[in-house]
C-alpha positions in Angstrom: -25.8 28.5 28.7 -23.5 25.9 29.3 -26.0 23.5 27.4 -26.7 26.2 24.2 -22.8 26.2 24.1 -21.9 22.5 23.9 -24.7 22.1 21.9 -23.3 25.0 19.3 -19.7 23.9 19.9 -20.9 20.3 18.6 -22.5 22.1 15.7 -19.6 24.0 14.7 -17.6 20.9 14.8 -19.8 18.5 12.4 -19.9 21.3 9.9 -18.9 19.0 6.9 -16.5 22.1 5.5 -15.3 25.8 6.0 -17.8 26.7 3.0 -21.0 25.5 5.1 -19.6 26.8 8.1 -19.7 29.8 6.1 -23.0 30.1 5.2 -24.6 29.2 7.9 -23.0 31.5 9.1 -24.3 34.3 6.7 -28.0 33.9 9.1 -25.7 35.7 12.1 -25.2 39.6 12.2 -21.6 40.8 13.0 -22.1 41.3 16.4 -23.4 37.6 16.9 -20.7 36.2 15.1 -18.3 38.4 17.6 -20.4 36.9 20.6 -20.4 33.0 19.0 -16.4 33.2 18.6 -16.1 34.7 22.2 -18.5 31.9 23.7 -16.6 29.3 21.7 -13.1 30.3 22.2 -13.7 30.2 26.4 -15.3 27.0 25.9 -12.4 25.3 24.1 -10.2 27.2 26.4 -11.9 25.5 29.1 -11.9 22.1 27.7 -9.2 21.6 25.0 -10.5 17.8 25.1 -12.7 19.2 22.3 -9.9 19.8 19.8 -7.9 16.2 20.3 -11.6 14.8 19.6 -11.8 17.4 16.5 -8.4 16.0 15.2 -9.3 12.8 15.7 -12.4 12.9 13.8 -10.6 14.9 11.0 -8.1 12.2 11.0 -10.5 8.9 11.0 -12.1 11.0 7.9 -8.8 11.9 6.2 -7.5 8.4 6.3 -11.3 6.7 5.3 -11.2 9.0 2.3 -7.3 8.0 1.1 -8.6 4.3 1.5 -11.5 5.2 -1.1 -9.4 6.7 -3.0 -6.9 4.3 -3.3 -9.5 1.5 -3.9 -11.1 3.5 -6.5 -7.7 4.0 -8.1 -6.5 0.0 -7.8 -10.2 -0.4 -9.4 -9.4 1.9 -12.3 -5.8 0.6 -12.8 -6.7 -3.2 -13.1 -4.8 -3.9 -16.3 -1.7 -2.6 -14.9 -2.1 -4.2 -11.9 -2.7 -7.9 -13.1 -1.5 -7.8 -16.9 1.6 -6.4 -17.3 3.6 -9.3 -18.8 7.0 -7.7 -17.2 5.9 -7.9 -13.6 7.1 -11.5 -12.0 3.9 -14.1 -11.0 3.3 -17.3 -9.3 0.5 -19.6 -9.6 -1.9 -20.7 -12.2 -2.1 -18.5 -15.1 -6.3 -19.1 -14.9 -6.9 -18.5 -11.5 -9.6 -16.2 -10.1 -8.2 -14.3 -7.6 -5.1 -12.2 -7.7 -3.0 -11.4 -5.2 -0.2 -7.9 -5.8 2.2 -6.8 -3.5 4.8 -3.4 -3.8 7.6 -4.1 -2.4 11.6 -3.6 -1.7 14.3 -6.4 -0.5 15.5 -3.8 1.7 12.2 -2.4 3.2 12.3 -3.8 7.1 8.2 -4.2 7.1 8.8 -6.7 3.7 11.2 -8.5 5.2 9.6 -9.0 8.0 6.3 -10.2 5.5 8.1 -12.3 3.6 7.6 -15.5 5.8 3.8 -14.5 6.1 3.5 -13.8 2.6 5.5 -17.8 1.4 3.0 -19.2 4.1 -0.2 -17.9 1.9 1.4 -19.0 -0.9 1.5 -21.7 0.1 -2.0 -22.1 1.7 -3.4 -20.6 -1.5 -2.0 -22.7 -4.8 -5.3 -21.4 -6.8 -4.5 -18.1 -6.1 -2.0 -16.1 -8.4 0.6 -13.9 -6.7 1.7 -10.9 -8.7 5.3 -9.6 -8.0 5.6 -5.5 -8.3 9.4 -4.6 -7.6 9.6 -1.6 -6.1 13.0 -0.2 -4.8 12.0 3.0 -3.3 15.2 2.7 -0.9 17.6 2.3 -4.1 18.2 6.2 -3.3 20.0 5.2 -0.2 21.2 1.6 -0.7 22.6 0.5 -4.3 21.7 -3.0 -3.2 17.9 -2.4 -3.3 18.2 -1.3 -7.0 20.8 -4.5 -8.2 17.9 -6.7 -6.0 14.9 -5.7 -7.6 16.7 -5.6 -11.4 18.7 -9.2 -11.1 14.8 -10.3 -9.9 13.6 -9.1 -13.1 15.9 -10.6 -15.2 15.5 -13.7 -13.1 12.0 -14.2 -13.6 12.5 -13.3 -17.3 15.7 -15.7 -17.9 13.9 -19.0 -16.0 10.8 -18.2 -15.2 8.1 -18.2 -11.9 9.2 -21.0 -10.4 13.1 -19.6 -10.4 11.5 -15.5 -9.2 10.0 -17.3 -6.6 13.1 -19.2 -5.3 15.3 -16.3 -5.5 12.7 -13.6 -4.1 12.6 -16.2 -0.7 16.5 -16.9 -0.8 16.8 -12.8 -1.0 14.7 -12.2 2.5 16.1 -15.5 4.0 19.4 -13.7 4.1 17.8 -11.4 6.9 19.7 -8.7 5.7 17.5 -4.8 5.4 17.9 -2.0 5.9 21.1 -1.5 3.9 22.6 -5.0 5.0 22.4 -6.7 1.6 25.3 -7.6 -0.2 26.4 -8.6 -4.0 27.8 -11.8 -2.1 23.7 -12.3 -0.9 22.4 -11.7 -4.1 24.5 -13.9 -5.8 24.0 -16.5 -3.5 20.3 -16.0 -4.5 20.5 -16.7 -8.0 22.7 -19.8 -7.7 20.0 -20.6 -5.5 17.3 -20.3 -8.4 19.7 -21.8 -10.8 20.4 -18.9 -13.1 22.4 -16.5 -14.0 23.2 -12.6 -12.7 22.0 -10.3 -15.5 25.1 -8.1 -17.4 25.1 -4.1 -17.3 22.6 -4.5 -20.8 20.0 -6.7 -19.1 20.0 -4.9 -16.3 19.6 -1.7 -18.8 16.4 -3.6 -19.7 14.8 -4.0 -16.5 14.3 -0.6 -15.8 11.5 -0.1 -17.7 10.0 -2.0 -15.8 10.9 -0.5 -12.5 9.7 2.4 -13.5 6.3 1.5 -14.4 6.4 -0.4 -11.2 7.2 3.4 -9.7 4.3 5.2 -11.4 1.6 2.6 -10.4 2.9 2.4 -7.2 2.2 6.2 -6.9 -0.8 6.7 -8.5 -2.9 4.3 -5.9 -2.1 6.3 -3.4 0.7 4.1 -1.6 3.5 5.9 0.6 5.7 3.1 0.9 6.2 0.0 1.1 4.9 -3.2 1.6 1.7 -2.6 -0.6 -0.9 -5.8 -1.0 -4.1 -5.8 -3.1 -6.0 -8.5 -3.3 -8.5 -8.9 -5.8 -10.7 -10.8 -8.4 -9.0 -11.0 -11.9 -12.3 -10.3 -13.5 -15.2 -8.4 -12.1 -13.8 -6.6 -8.8 -15.4 -4.1 -7.4 -15.1 -2.2 -4.1 -17.2 -4.6 -2.1 -14.3 -7.8 -3.4 -11.1 -5.9 -3.3 -8.9 -5.1 -0.3 -6.0 -2.7 -0.7 -3.4 -3.1 2.5 -1.0 -0.3 3.1 1.4 -1.2 5.1 2.6 -4.3 7.6 -0.6 -6.9 8.4 -1.1 -10.0 9.8 -1.7 -13.4 8.0 -5.0 -13.4 9.0 -5.7 -10.2 7.3 -4.2 -11.7 3.9 -6.7 -14.8 4.6 -9.1 -12.8 4.9 -8.7 -10.3 2.1 -8.2 -13.5 -0.2 -11.4 -15.3 1.5 -13.5 -12.0 0.1 -12.0 -11.8 -3.2 -13.4 -15.4 -3.8 -16.9 -14.6 -2.9 -16.5 -16.6 0.9 
């Protein structure tokens, strides 16, 4: 009897959805369904660990679905990711692989990843690195938006090399989580040999930042950083990697190698 109960419970847990469970229950009488419910209830009370196992399985299924949905969204939004002229980028224009990062200058995890990304850039001169400014902490810390606006302007004013110098200089301050100051931003602009934007110039950056916000949300990103590594052409589910959150240098390099077909 015990083995029968375990088999029955396992079958119920493995059922793909409530609809399928409802369809299978239609083969039982009301009395049989009540008996099954009583058996299952008693077994769960005696073995509460099955609830943990079921929860873990559900979470794994949900995570897998989220990853699949995010990957499909990336492939469907490739032009917006790779071809937006308002987005700062660094690396060869004819690169075969693109590395895209969504980030906020006040994000602690982005700050921790900055030296790793800088190392990855140096190790991959044939990859194009694309920087999607996404100041999600702007409502909490004004410097988040100010730094993003300034970065967009530096790129427009001085180009890729100046932008990368500014970008790295901001993170080199180590000032995240509300600690970034206007003086930090001005210092980073000086290191990039650029000028601070006027209020009118800042206003001009808002459309680009709004596009990044909409794009990030459509990809399923819920925070920063978010990384995407993909071929510039011929991207598919087998050669594209989506990495939400902080990761290791090895994971970033593995994603680049996969996009290169290695």
